[in-house]
C-alpha positions in Angstrom: -15.4 -2.4 -7.2 -14.2 -4.5 -4.4 -13.8 -8.0 -5.1 -12.4 -10.9 -2.8 -11.7 -14.2 -4.2 -10.7 -17.2 -1.9 -8.9 -20.3 -3.2 -7.2 -23.2 -1.5 -10.1 -25.0 0.1 -10.6 -29.0 -0.3 -10.8 -32.2 1.3 -8.1 -33.2 3.9 -7.7 -35.9 6.4 -7.6 -35.3 10.1 -4.2 -33.7 11.2 -3.7 -32.4 7.6 -2.8 -28.8 6.4 -4.2 -26.4 4.1 -3.5 -22.9 3.1 -6.4 -20.6 2.0 -5.6 -17.5 -0.2 -7.8 -14.6 -0.7 -6.8 -12.0 -3.5 -8.3 -8.5 -3.1 -9.0 -6.0 -5.8 -10.7 -2.7 -6.3 -9.3 -0.9 -3.2 -6.3 -0.1 -1.5 -5.7 -3.6 0.2 -2.7 -2.3 2.5 -4.9 0.0 4.1 -7.4 -2.1 5.9 -7.5 -5.1 8.3 -8.5 -8.4 6.9 -10.5 -11.2 8.7 -11.2 -14.9 7.9 -14.5 -16.3 9.1 -16.1 -19.6 8.9 -19.5 -21.3 8.7 -20.3 -24.6 9.4 -23.7 -26.2 8.3 -26.4 -25.1 10.8 -24.1 -22.9 12.7 -23.6 -19.3 12.9 -20.5 -17.5 10.9 -17.5 -17.6 13.3 -14.5 -15.2 13.2 -11.3 -17.0 13.0 -8.5 -14.8 12.6 -8.0 -11.2 12.2 -4.7 -9.1 10.8 -4.1 -5.4 10.8 -3.2 -3.6 7.6 0.5 -4.0 8.3 0.4 -7.4 9.4 2.0 -6.7 12.7 -0.7 -7.7 14.8 -3.0 -11.0 14.6 -5.8 -12.4 16.8 -7.4 -15.8 16.7 -10.4 -17.5 17.9 -9.5 -19.9 20.8 -10.6 -22.8 18.9 -7.8 -22.3 16.2 -5.0 -20.6 18.4 -1.9 -22.6 17.9 -2.9 -24.4 14.9 -4.1 -21.8 12.2 -1.9 -18.6 11.1 -3.3 -15.5 9.3 -0.7 -13.5 7.3 -0.8 -11.0 4.4 1.5 -9.8 1.5 0.4 -6.2 0.6 2.5 -6.3 -2.4 0.4 -9.1 -3.8 -2.9 -7.9 -2.4 -3.4 -11.3 -0.8 -4.3 -12.5 2.7 -3.7 -16.2 3.7 -5.0 -18.7 6.2 -2.3 -21.3 7.0 -4.2 -24.2 8.7 -2.3 -27.1 10.5 -3.5 -30.1 12.6 -7.0 -29.8 11.0 -10.0 -31.5 12.8 -13.4 -32.7 11.6 -14.8 -29.7 13.6 -12.8 -27.2 11.2 -15.0 -28.3 8.5 -16.9 -25.1 7.1 -17.0 -22.5 4.4 -14.1 -20.2 5.0 -14.8 -16.6 4.0 -12.3 -13.7 3.9 -13.6 -10.5 4.9 -12.2 -6.8 4.3 -12.9 -4.6 7.3 -13.3 -1.0 6.1 -15.0 0.2 9.4 -17.9 -1.1 12.0 -20.6 -0.2 9.3 -18.8 -1.4 6.2 -17.1 -4.4 4.9 -16.9 -6.8 2.0 -17.0 -10.6 1.8 -15.5 -13.0 -0.6 -17.6 -15.8 -2.0 -16.2 -18.6 0.3 -14.1 -21.8 -0.2 -15.2 -25.1 1.3 -12.9 -26.8 3.7 -13.7 -30.6 4.6 -11.8 -32.4 7.1 -12.6 -36.2 7.0 -10.9 -39.5 6.8 
């Protein structure tokens, strides 16, 4: 079955950096786009970044553009989210998402990112 396991979250000071990883299994990773979402307490889940199957095209939410970078290593079945210049408002649970179609996708369990001094 499809499994997505995120890692790399934690506590970081404002201005700091973190790299999240999401290891996928149970399907042909290289055939599907991947996304990162986040959800802060009391807020709706927000799409942060997307990357196509080959990795050649990426898109970002305006709130993270220029600070976050999504990438993937299809040989390792892993998608990454490099986060720099972190702000307190980036605090959230971050989820990776395997996009199969408009009607089908799979979520990871999430990893907590807390930006605080």
